[in-house]
Residue, then its C-alpha position, 0 to 999 in steps of 0.5 A: m184933280s185932272t180938272m186943274a188946268k192950271q198951277p193950284v192956289a192954296l190959302i192955309i191960315g196959320a201956318s208959321r209953325g207946326l202943322g201949317l208949315g208942314l202942309t205949308e210944305r207939302f203942298l209946294e212940294r206939289d207944286w202949289r202956289v201957297i197962301a200962308t198966314e201967320r199973326e202978326d205977333t207970333t212971326r215966326a223965321d221958317l216960314r219966312q226963309l222958305a217964302a225967300r227961297d221959294p217964289r211960290l209962296s206968299v206970306e200974308t198976315l192975319d188975325m183970325n179972331s178979327e172980323e176987320s182982318l179976315a175982311a182984309l184979306h178977303s179984299h186983298l184976294a179979290g180975284k184970286t180963285l183958291d182950289l182949296l181953303m185950309v184953315n189951321a189956326g188953332t189954340a188950346g189956351s193957356p195952362d195959367e188961365s182959369f178953367a173958365q178963362r181958357l174955355l173962353a179963349v179956345m172958343r173965341t179962336n177954335v169956334a168963332g175965329a174958324m168958322s169966321a174964316v169959313r164965312i169970310l174966306s170961302p167965297n174964293v173957293r172955286a166950284g169942285g174946291v175944297v174948304a177944310v178946318m183942322s179938328s182932333e180926334l178929340a172932337s168926336i162925343a161918340g169917341n170920348t171915353q176917357g175925358g182929359w184934354e179940357p176945354y180944348r176937346s169941347s172947343k172941337s166939338a163945337l167946332n163940328q157942330s157948327l160946320r155942320s150946321y153950316i153945311a146944313e143950312n147951305p146946302l148949295v156950296p159948291w166946294s166939299l167941306t172937311a173937318v181934318a183930324p191930324g191924328w196926335v202930332r208932336t207939335e207945341l200943342g201936341g208935345p214931345d210924347a205924341l205918336l205922329d211927327v208933322d211929317t207923316s201926319t202932314r202927308g196923310v192929311t194932304e193925300m186926304l184932301m185930294t180926295r175931297f175935291n169935286q164932292k159936295g157935303i161934309a165928312f169928318l176925316n183923320y190924316q189917314g182918310k178913316t171917317l170918324e164918328w161925330 
C-alpha cells in the first residue's frame, strides 16, 4: 500500500445494500475515494444518504447485465485510474421461478454479468492494483459434501471457472485477480440465520484485499484470508 502516493480509488459494483454497502463504508473508513454503483430500479436510500454526507463517495447507475451499460460506465471513467475494482453484484434468483428459469437468471448475472464487468472495466485498474469478484465458499466443487443452494452454488462454481480461464488466457495482466468468499452473512441473500454480520465479513474482506496489492495471478480466498479449494 506504500505505493499509493495519492488517495486510492475503489470502484464497487453493486453497492446499494448488504456486502456492497458494507465494503463501501469500510473503504471510506480507510480514507479511500469510492465510486459505488446501483441498479436504476433498486435505488436504496442508505447509499445515497451516505454519498450526501461524504464527498469522497460518488454513486453511478449501472446494469451489470447490460454490456452497453458497462461500456457507458467505462467511457464515463475515461482518464480515471482505479486501485481496486470490486465486482460484488449478484443474485440467488427467485424461489418462485422453476429450477431452469432460476438457473438461467443466476448464470446471467453471477457469471456473464460479472465476467463482462471484469473484461470491460479492468483496463481502468492500475499496475499492482486489485480486481476482485464476489464468489462464495459454496463455489468450491471439492468442498461440496452436502449439496443445497442450487442453482446459486452452480453459478458461483461457473464464475470461479471463468475467472481461472480469464487469468490463464491473460497471464500478463498487471493486477491480481481474487475470487472472494465473504462467509455466510446476514444479508437479504444470506438470511437471518447466517453466522456473520455484514461488519465482520466486510472488515475481513477488506483486510484480505489489502494483501493482494502488488501481487500477480489468481487466488480464491475467504474473508479471513484463507485459501479455499477450487
